[in-house]
KEZA-530669 format. One record per atom (N, C-alpha, C): residue in one letter; atom name; z, x, y. Coordinates in Angstrom, 1 decimal. Layout:
REM KEZA-530669
PT  aa  at      c3      c1      c2
PT   a  CA       Z       X       Y
...
This chain:
REM KEZA-530669
PT  aa  at      c3      c1      c2
PT   m   N    48.6     0.6    85.4
PT   m  CA    49.2    -0.1    86.5
PT   m   C    50.6     0.4    86.7
PT   e   N    50.9     0.8    88.0
PT   e  CA    52.2     1.4    88.3
PT   e   C    53.2     0.3    88.5
PT   t   N    54.4     0.5    88.0
PT   t  CA    55.5    -0.4    88.2
PT   t   C    56.1    -0.1    89.6
PT   p   N    56.4    -1.1    90.4
PT   p  CA    56.9    -0.8    91.7
PT   p   C    58.3    -0.2    91.6
PT   t   N    58.6     0.8    92.5
PT   t  CA    59.9     1.4    92.5
PT   t   C    60.9     0.4    93.2
PT   p   N    62.1     0.3    92.6
PT   p  CA    63.0    -0.7    93.2
PT   p   C    63.4    -0.3    94.6
PT   s   N    63.5    -1.2    95.5
PT   s  CA    64.0    -0.9    96.9
PT   s   C    65.4    -0.5    96.8
PT   p   N    65.9     0.2    97.9
PT   p  CA    67.3     0.6    97.9
PT   p   C    68.3    -0.6    97.7
PT   a   N    67.9    -1.8    98.2
PT   a  CA    68.8    -2.9    98.1
PT   a   C    69.0    -3.4    96.6
PT   t   N    67.9    -3.1    95.8
PT   t  CA    68.1    -3.6    94.4
PT   t   C    68.3    -2.4    93.4
PT   a   N    68.5    -1.2    93.9
PT   a  CA    68.7    -0.1    93.0
PT   a   C    70.1    -0.2    92.4
PT   m   N    70.1     0.0    91.1
PT   m  CA    71.4    -0.2    90.3
PT   m   C    72.1     1.2    90.4
PT   l   N    73.4     1.1    90.6
PT   l  CA    74.2     2.3    90.7
PT   l   C    74.9     2.6    89.4
PT   s   N    75.1     3.9    89.2
PT   s  CA    75.8     4.4    88.0
PT   s   C    77.3     4.2    88.3
PT   p   N    78.1     4.2    87.3
PT   p  CA    79.6     4.1    87.5
PT   p   C    80.1     5.2    88.5
PT   e   N    79.6     6.4    88.3
PT   e  CA    80.0     7.6    89.1
PT   e   C    79.6     7.4    90.6
PT   e   N    78.4     6.8    90.8
PT   e  CA    78.0     6.5    92.2
PT   e   C    78.8     5.4    92.8
PT   v   N    79.2     4.4    92.1
PT   v  CA    80.1     3.4    92.6
PT   v   C    81.4     4.0    93.0
PT   v   N    82.0     4.8    92.1
PT   v  CA    83.3     5.5    92.5
PT   v   C    83.1     6.3    93.7
PT   q   N    82.1     7.0    93.9
PT   q  CA    81.8     7.8    95.1
PT   q   C    81.8     7.0    96.3
PT   q   N    81.0     5.8    96.2
PT   q  CA    80.9     5.0    97.4
PT   q   C    82.2     4.3    97.7
PT   l   N    83.0     3.9    96.7
PT   l  CA    84.3     3.2    96.9
PT   l   C    85.2     4.2    97.6
PT   r   N    85.2     5.5    97.2
PT   r  CA    86.1     6.5    97.8
PT   r   C    85.7     6.7    99.3
PT   a   N    84.4     6.7    99.6
PT   a  CA    83.9     6.9   100.9
PT   a   C    84.3     5.7   101.8
PT   l   N    84.2     4.5   101.2
PT   l  CA    84.6     3.3   101.9
PT   l   C    86.1     3.3   102.2
PT   r   N    86.9     3.7   101.2
PT   r  CA    88.3     3.7   101.4
PT   r   C    88.7     4.6   102.6
PT   e   N    88.0     5.7   102.7
PT   e  CA    88.3     6.6   103.8
PT   e   C    88.0     6.0   105.2
PT   q   N    87.1     5.0   105.2
PT   q  CA    86.7     4.4   106.5
PT   q   C    87.6     3.2   106.9
PT   i   N    88.5     2.8   106.0
PT   i  CA    89.3     1.6   106.3
PT   i   C    90.5     2.0   107.1
PT   p   N    90.6     1.3   108.3
PT   p  CA    91.8     1.7   109.1
PT   p   C    93.1     1.1   108.5
PT   l   N    94.1     2.0   108.4
PT   l  CA    95.4     1.6   107.9
PT   l   C    96.4     1.5   109.0
PT   p   N    97.2     0.5   109.1
PT   p  CA    98.2     0.4   110.2
PT   p   C    99.4     1.4   109.8
PT   d   N   100.1     1.8   110.9
PT   d  CA   101.3     2.6   110.7
PT   d   C   102.3     1.8   109.8
PT   a   N   102.9     2.5   108.9
PT   a  CA   103.8     1.9   108.0
PT   a   C   105.2     1.6   108.7
PT   l   N   105.9     0.7   108.2
PT   l  CA   107.3     0.4   108.7
PT   l   C   108.1     1.6   108.3
PT   p   N   109.3     1.8   109.0
PT   p  CA   110.1     3.0   108.7
PT   p   C   110.5     3.0   107.2
PT   a   N   110.5     4.2   106.7
PT   a  CA   110.8     4.4   105.3
PT   a   C   112.3     4.0   105.0
PT   a   N   113.1     4.1   106.0
PT   a  CA   114.6     3.8   105.9
PT   a   C   114.8     2.3   105.5
PT   m   N   113.8     1.5   105.9
PT   m  CA   114.0     0.1   105.6
PT   m   C   113.8    -0.2   104.1
PT   p   N   114.7    -0.9   103.4
PT   p  CA   114.5    -1.1   102.0
PT   p   C   113.2    -1.8   101.6
PT   a   N   112.7    -1.4   100.5
PT   a  CA   111.4    -2.0   100.0
PT   a   C   111.5    -3.5    99.9
PT   s   N   112.6    -4.0    99.4
PT   s  CA   112.7    -5.4    99.2
PT   s   C   112.6    -6.2   100.5
PT   r   N   113.1    -5.6   101.6
PT   r  CA   113.1    -6.2   102.9
PT   r   C   111.6    -6.2   103.4
PT   r   N   110.9    -5.0   103.2
PT   r  CA   109.5    -4.9   103.6
PT   r   C   108.7    -6.0   102.9
PT   r   N   108.9    -6.2   101.6
PT   r  CA   108.2    -7.2   100.9
PT   r   C   108.4    -8.6   101.5
PT   r   N   109.7    -8.9   101.8
PT   r  CA   110.0   -10.2   102.4
PT   r   C   109.3   -10.4   103.7
PT   l   N   109.2    -9.4   104.5
PT   l  CA   108.6    -9.5   105.8
PT   l   C   107.2    -9.9   105.7
PT   a   N   106.5    -9.6   104.7
PT   a  CA   105.1    -9.9   104.5
PT   a   C   104.9   -11.4   104.2
PT   h   N   106.0   -12.1   103.9
PT   h  CA   105.9   -13.5   103.5
PT   h   C   106.6   -14.5   104.4
PT   v   N   106.7   -14.1   105.7
PT   v  CA   107.3   -15.0   106.7
PT   v   C   106.4   -16.1   106.9
PT   d   N   106.9   -17.3   107.0
PT   d  CA   106.1   -18.6   107.2
PT   d   C   105.2   -18.4   108.4
PT   a   N   103.9   -18.8   108.1
PT   a  CA   102.9   -18.7   109.2
PT   a   C   103.2   -19.6   110.4
PT   n   N   103.8   -20.7   110.3
PT   n  CA   104.2   -21.6   111.4
PT   n   C   105.3   -20.9   112.2
PT   f   N   106.2   -20.3   111.5
PT   f  CA   107.3   -19.5   112.2
PT   f   C   106.7   -18.4   113.0
PT   i   N   105.7   -17.7   112.5
PT   i  CA   105.1   -16.6   113.2
PT   i   C   104.4   -17.1   114.5
PT   v   N   103.7   -18.2   114.4
PT   v  CA   103.1   -18.8   115.6
PT   v   C   104.1   -19.2   116.6
PT   a   N   105.2   -19.8   116.2
PT   a  CA   106.3   -20.2   117.1
PT   a   C   106.9   -18.9   117.8
PT   a   N   107.1   -17.9   117.0
PT   a  CA   107.6   -16.6   117.6
PT   a   C   106.7   -16.0   118.5
PT   i   N   105.4   -16.0   118.2
PT   i  CA   104.4   -15.5   119.2
PT   i   C   104.4   -16.3   120.5
PT   n   N   104.5   -17.6   120.4
PT   n  CA   104.5   -18.4   121.5
PT   n   C   105.8   -18.1   122.4
PT   a   N   106.9   -17.9   121.7
PT   a  CA   108.1   -17.6   122.4
PT   a   C   108.0   -16.2   123.1
PT   t   N   107.3   -15.3   122.5
PT   t  CA   107.1   -14.0   123.1
PT   t   C   106.3   -14.1   124.3
PT   g   N   105.3   -14.9   124.3
PT   g  CA   104.4   -15.2   125.5
PT   g   C   105.2   -15.8   126.6
PT   a   N   106.2   -16.6   126.3
PT   a  CA   107.0   -17.3   127.3
PT   a   C   108.0   -16.5   128.1
PT   s   N   108.3   -15.3   127.5
PT   s  CA   109.4   -14.5   128.1
PT   s   C   109.0   -13.0   128.2
PT   p   N   108.9   -12.5   129.5
PT   p  CA   108.6   -11.1   129.6
PT   p   C   109.8   -10.2   129.1
PT   t   N   111.0   -10.7   129.0
PT   t  CA   112.1   -10.0   128.5
PT   t   C   111.9    -9.8   127.0
PT   i   N   111.4   -10.8   126.3
PT   i  CA   111.1   -10.6   124.9
PT   i   C   110.1    -9.6   124.6
PT   q   N   109.0    -9.6   125.5
PT   q  CA   107.9    -8.7   125.3
PT   q   C   108.4    -7.2   125.5
PT   t   N   109.3    -7.1   126.5
PT   t  CA   109.9    -5.8   126.8
PT   t   C   110.8    -5.3   125.6
PT   a   N   111.6    -6.2   125.1
PT   a  CA   112.4    -5.9   123.9
PT   a   C   111.6    -5.5   122.7
PT   l   N   110.5    -6.2   122.4
PT   l  CA   109.7    -6.0   121.3
PT   l   C   108.8    -4.7   121.5
PT   g   N   108.4    -4.5   122.8
PT   g  CA   107.4    -3.5   123.1
PT   g   C   106.0    -3.9   122.7
PT   r   N   105.9    -5.3   122.7
PT   r  CA   104.6    -5.9   122.3
PT   r   C   104.4    -7.2   123.1
PT   t   N   103.1    -7.5   123.4
PT   t  CA   102.9    -8.8   124.0
PT   t   C   102.5    -9.8   123.0
PT   d   N   102.4   -11.1   123.5
PT   d  CA   102.0   -12.1   122.6
PT   d   C   100.5   -11.9   122.2
PT   a   N    99.7   -11.4   123.2
PT   a  CA    98.3   -11.1   122.9
PT   a   C    98.1   -10.1   121.8
PT   d   N    99.0    -9.0   121.8
PT   d  CA    99.0    -8.0   120.8
PT   d   C    99.3    -8.7   119.4
PT   l   N   100.3    -9.5   119.4
PT   l  CA   100.7   -10.1   118.1
PT   l   C    99.6   -11.1   117.6
PT   r   N    99.0   -11.8   118.5
PT   r  CA    97.9   -12.7   118.1
PT   r   C    96.7   -12.0   117.5
PT   q   N    96.4   -10.8   118.2
PT   q  CA    95.3   -10.0   117.7
PT   q   C    95.6    -9.4   116.3
PT   e   N    96.8    -9.0   116.1
PT   e  CA    97.2    -8.4   114.8
PT   e   C    97.2    -9.5   113.7
PT   t   N    97.6   -10.7   114.1
PT   t  CA    97.6   -11.8   113.2
PT   t   C    96.1   -12.2   112.8
PT   d   N    95.2   -12.1   113.8
PT   d  CA    93.8   -12.4   113.5
PT   d   C    93.2   -11.3   112.6
PT   v   N    93.5   -10.1   112.9
PT   v  CA    93.0    -9.0   112.1
PT   v   C    93.5    -9.1   110.6
PT   s   N    94.8    -9.5   110.5
PT   s  CA    95.4    -9.6   109.2
PT   s   C    94.7   -10.8   108.4
PT   d   N    94.4   -11.9   109.1
PT   d  CA    93.7   -13.0   108.4
PT   d   C    92.3   -12.6   108.0
PT   r   N    91.6   -11.8   108.9
PT   r  CA    90.2   -11.3   108.5
PT   r   C    90.2   -10.3   107.3
PT   w   N    91.3    -9.5   107.2
PT   w  CA    91.4    -8.6   106.1
PT   w   C    91.7    -9.4   104.8
PT   t   N    92.2   -10.5   104.9
PT   t  CA    92.5   -11.4   103.7
PT   t   C    91.2   -11.7   103.1
PT   a   N    90.1   -12.0   103.9
PT   a  CA    88.8   -12.3   103.3
PT   a   C    88.3   -11.1   102.6
PT   v   N    88.5    -9.9   103.1
PT   v  CA    88.1    -8.6   102.4
PT   v   C    88.8    -8.5   101.1
PT   i   N    90.1    -8.8   101.1
PT   i  CA    90.9    -8.7    99.8
PT   i   C    90.4    -9.7    98.8
PT   d   N    90.0   -10.9    99.2
PT   d  CA    89.5   -11.9    98.3
PT   d   C    88.2   -11.4    97.7
PT   e   N    87.3   -10.8    98.5
PT   e  CA    86.0   -10.3    98.0
PT   e   C    86.3    -9.1    97.0
PT   v   N    87.2    -8.2    97.3
PT   v  CA    87.5    -7.1    96.4
PT   v   C    88.1    -7.6    95.1
PT   r   N    88.9    -8.7    95.2
PT   r  CA    89.4    -9.3    93.9
PT   r   C    88.3    -9.8    93.1
PT   s   N    87.3   -10.5    93.8
PT   s  CA    86.2   -11.1    93.1
PT   s   C    85.3   -10.0    92.5
PT   l   N    85.1    -8.9    93.2
PT   l  CA    84.4    -7.7    92.7
PT   l   C    85.1    -7.2    91.5
PT   l   N    86.4    -7.0    91.5
PT   l  CA    87.2    -6.5    90.4
PT   l   C    87.0    -7.4    89.2
PT   q   N    87.1    -8.7    89.4
PT   q  CA    86.9    -9.6    88.3
PT   q   C    85.5    -9.5    87.7
PT   s   N    84.5    -9.4    88.5
PT   s  CA    83.1    -9.3    88.0
PT   s   C    83.0    -8.0    87.2
PT   l   N    83.5    -6.9    87.7
PT   l  CA    83.5    -5.6    87.0
PT   l   C    84.2    -5.7    85.7
PT   t   N    85.4    -6.3    85.7
PT   t  CA    86.2    -6.5    84.5
PT   t   C    85.4    -7.3    83.4
PT   d   N    84.8    -8.4    83.9
PT   d  CA    84.0    -9.3    83.0
PT   d   C    82.8    -8.5    82.4
PT   a   N    82.1    -7.8    83.3
PT   a  CA    80.9    -7.1    82.8
PT   a   C    81.2    -6.0    81.8
PT   n   N    82.4    -5.3    82.1
PT   n  CA    82.7    -4.3    81.1
PT   n   C    83.2    -4.8    79.8
PT   a   N    83.8    -6.0    79.8
PT   a  CA    84.2    -6.7    78.6
PT   a   C    83.0    -7.0    77.8
PT   v   N    81.9    -7.5    78.4
PT   v  CA    80.7    -7.8    77.7
PT   v   C    80.1    -6.5    77.1
PT   r   N    80.1    -5.4    77.9
PT   r  CA    79.6    -4.1    77.3
PT   r   C    80.4    -3.7    76.1
PT   r   N    81.7    -3.8    76.1
PT   r  CA    82.5    -3.5    75.0
PT   r   C    82.3    -4.4    73.8
PT   q   N    82.1    -5.7    74.1
PT   q  CA    81.8    -6.6    73.0
PT   q   C    80.4    -6.3    72.3
PT   r   N    79.4    -5.9    73.2
PT   r  CA    78.1    -5.6    72.6
PT   r   C    78.2    -4.3    71.7
PT   v   N    78.9    -3.3    72.2
PT   v  CA    79.1    -2.1    71.4
PT   v   C    79.9    -2.4    70.1
PT   g   N    80.9    -3.2    70.3
PT   g  CA    81.7    -3.5    69.1
PT   g   C    80.9    -4.3    68.0
PT   l   N    80.0    -5.2    68.5
PT   l  CA    79.2    -5.9    67.6
PT   l   C    78.2    -5.0    66.9
PT   a   N    77.6    -4.1    67.7
PT   a  CA    76.7    -3.1    67.1
PT   a   C    77.4    -2.2    66.1
PT   a   N    78.6    -1.8    66.3
PT   a  CA    79.3    -1.0    65.4
PT   a   C    79.6    -1.8    64.1
PT   l   N    80.1    -3.0    64.2
PT   l  CA    80.3    -3.8    63.0
PT   l   C    79.0    -4.1    62.2
PT   q   N    77.9    -4.3    62.9
PT   q  CA    76.7    -4.5    62.3
PT   q   C    76.2    -3.3    61.5
PT   t   N    76.4    -2.1    62.2
PT   t  CA    76.1    -0.8    61.6
PT   t   C    76.9    -0.6    60.3
PT   y   N    78.2    -1.0    60.3
PT   y  CA    79.0    -0.9    59.1
PT   y   C    78.4    -1.7    58.0
PT   q   N    78.1    -3.0    58.3
PT   q  CA    77.5    -3.9    57.3
PT   q   C    76.2    -3.3    56.7
PT   i   N    75.3    -2.8    57.6
PT   i  CA    74.0    -2.3    57.2
PT   i   C    74.3    -1.1    56.3
PT   c   N    75.2    -0.2    56.7
PT   c  CA    75.5     1.0    55.9
PT   c   C    76.0     0.6    54.5
PT   q   N    76.9    -0.4    54.4
PT   q  CA    77.4    -0.8    53.1
PT   q   C    76.2    -1.4    52.2
PT   q   N    75.3    -2.1    52.8
PT   q  CA    74.2    -2.6    52.0
PT   q   C    73.3    -1.5    51.6
PT   l   N    73.0    -0.5    52.5
PT   l  CA    72.1     0.6    52.1
PT   l   C    72.7     1.5    51.1
PT   a   N    74.0     1.6    51.1
PT   a  CA    74.7     2.5    50.1
PT   a   C    74.6     2.0    48.7
PT   r   N    74.2     0.8    48.5
PT   r  CA    74.0     0.2    47.2
PT   r   C    72.8     0.9    46.5
PT   d   N    71.9     1.5    47.3
PT   d  CA    70.8     2.2    46.8
PT   d   C    71.2     3.7    46.7
PT   d   N    70.9     4.3    45.6
PT   d  CA    71.3     5.7    45.4
PT   d   C    70.7     6.7    46.4
PT   v   N    69.5     6.3    47.0
PT   v  CA    68.9     7.2    47.9
PT   v   C    69.8     7.4    49.2
PT   h   N    70.4     6.3    49.6
PT   h  CA    71.2     6.3    50.8
PT   h   C    72.7     6.6    50.6
PT   a   N    73.1     6.3    49.4
PT   a  CA    74.6     6.4    49.1
PT   a   C    75.2     7.7    49.4
PT   s   N    74.5     8.8    49.0
PT   s  CA    75.1    10.2    49.2
PT   s   C    75.2    10.5    50.7
PT   r   N    74.2    10.1    51.5
PT   r  CA    74.2    10.4    52.9
PT   r   C    75.2     9.5    53.7
PT   l   N    75.5     8.4    53.2
PT   l  CA    76.3     7.4    54.0
PT   l   C    77.7     7.3    53.5
PT   a   N    78.0     7.9    52.4
PT   a  CA    79.3     7.7    51.8
PT   a   C    80.5     8.1    52.7
PT   a   N    80.4     9.3    53.3
PT   a  CA    81.4     9.8    54.1
PT   a   C    81.6     8.9    55.4
PT   h   N    80.4     8.5    55.9
PT   h  CA    80.5     7.7    57.1
PT   h   C    81.1     6.3    56.8
PT   i   N    80.7     5.7    55.7
PT   i  CA    81.3     4.4    55.3
PT   i   C    82.8     4.6    55.0
PT   g   N    83.2     5.7    54.4
PT   g  CA    84.6     5.9    54.1
PT   g   C    85.4     6.0    55.4
PT   e   N    84.9     6.7    56.4
PT   e  CA    85.5     6.8    57.7
PT   e   C    85.6     5.4    58.4
PT   m   N    84.5     4.7    58.4
PT   m  CA    84.5     3.4    59.1
PT   m   C    85.4     2.4    58.4
PT   k   N    85.5     2.5    57.0
PT   k  CA    86.3     1.6    56.3
PT   k   C    87.8     1.9    56.6
PT   k   N    88.1     3.2    56.8
PT   k  CA    89.5     3.5    57.1
PT   k   C    89.9     3.0    58.5
PT   l   N    88.9     3.1    59.4
PT   l  CA    89.2     2.7    60.8
PT   l   C    88.9     1.3    61.2
PT   n   N    88.3     0.5    60.3
PT   n  CA    87.9    -0.9    60.6
PT   n   C    89.2    -1.8    60.4
PT   k   N    89.6    -2.3    61.6
PT   k  CA    90.8    -3.1    61.5
PT   k   C    90.5    -4.6    61.3
PT   f   N    89.1    -4.9    61.3
PT   f  CA    88.7    -6.3    61.1
PT   f   C    88.6    -6.7    59.7
PT   g   N    88.1    -5.7    58.8
PT   g  CA    87.8    -6.0    57.5
PT   g   C    89.0    -5.8    56.5
PT   r   N    90.1    -5.3    57.0
PT   r  CA    91.2    -4.9    56.2
PT   r   C    92.2    -6.0    56.1
PT   s   N    92.7    -6.3    54.9
PT   s  CA    93.7    -7.3    54.8
PT   s   C    95.1    -6.7    55.1
PT   r   N    95.9    -7.4    55.8
PT   r  CA    97.2    -7.0    56.2
PT   r   C    98.2    -7.3    55.1
PT   r   N    99.1    -6.3    54.9
PT   r  CA   100.2    -6.6    54.0
PT   r   C   101.2    -7.5    54.6
PT   k   N   101.6    -8.5    53.9
PT   k  CA   102.6    -9.4    54.5
PT   k   C   103.9    -8.7    54.3
PT   a   N   104.7    -8.9    55.3
PT   a  CA   106.1    -8.4    55.3
PT   a   C   106.9    -9.1    54.2
PT   p   N   107.7    -8.4    53.4
PT   p  CA   108.4    -9.1    52.3
PT   p   C   109.3   -10.2    52.9
PT   q   N   109.3   -11.3    52.3
PT   q  CA   110.2   -12.4    52.8
PT   q   C   111.6   -12.1    52.3
PT   p   N   112.5   -12.2    53.3
PT   p  CA   113.9   -12.0    52.9
PT   p   C   114.4   -13.0    51.9
PT   a   N   115.1   -12.6    51.0
PT   a  CA   115.7   -13.5    49.9
PT   a   C   116.7   -14.4    50.6
PT   p   N   116.6   -15.7    50.2
PT   p  CA   117.6   -16.6    50.9
PT   p   C   119.0   -16.2    50.5
PT   q   N   119.9   -16.2    51.5
PT   q  CA   121.3   -15.8    51.4
PT   q   C   122.0   -17.1    50.8
PT   p   N   122.8   -16.8    49.8
PT   p  CA   123.6   -18.0    49.3
PT   p   C   124.6   -18.4    50.4
PT   q   N   124.7   -19.7    50.5
PT   q  CA   125.7   -20.3    51.5
PT   q   C   127.1   -20.2    50.9
PT   p   N   128.0   -19.7    51.7
PT   p  CA   129.4   -19.7    51.2
PT   p   C   129.9   -21.1    51.0
PT   t   N   130.6   -21.3    50.0
PT   t  CA   131.2   -22.6    49.7
PT   t   C   132.6   -22.7    50.3
PT   q   N   132.9   -23.8    50.8
PT   q  CA   134.3   -24.0    51.4
PT   q   C   135.2   -24.8    50.6
């Protein structure tokens, strides 16, 4: 009986394929023109955190005065659209953060599984080395693992400083 081949929607990607797709996706994301480089970075950071209610009030004021629109070189409709696009990209950012957290958690599990297997291997090797048949083949490996194992080694305690005599007055 043949096993069904997974559909493209359920095909699992290798890490290299994910990187390739992420790079292709990054190239398709529209980036706005940056603010002038002459503006200090601290000021650019502050501009990204202007109160949302203040922004709405400023957009309303822009719509109320053609002079303001001329001075800005932008209309209230332009500003509303850019605000809307910014809000929609926030949803993308939230999803990417969630993806990053999922990837981080999954990789931690992978590392834990490999670490557990390595520690179990060490224990098995130590038990097998009790038998002369295995001892000669495993001795060098056990010695290397013993030297590198930070979990089974006792730590030397730092010497306690001797109490200093208190000067008498």
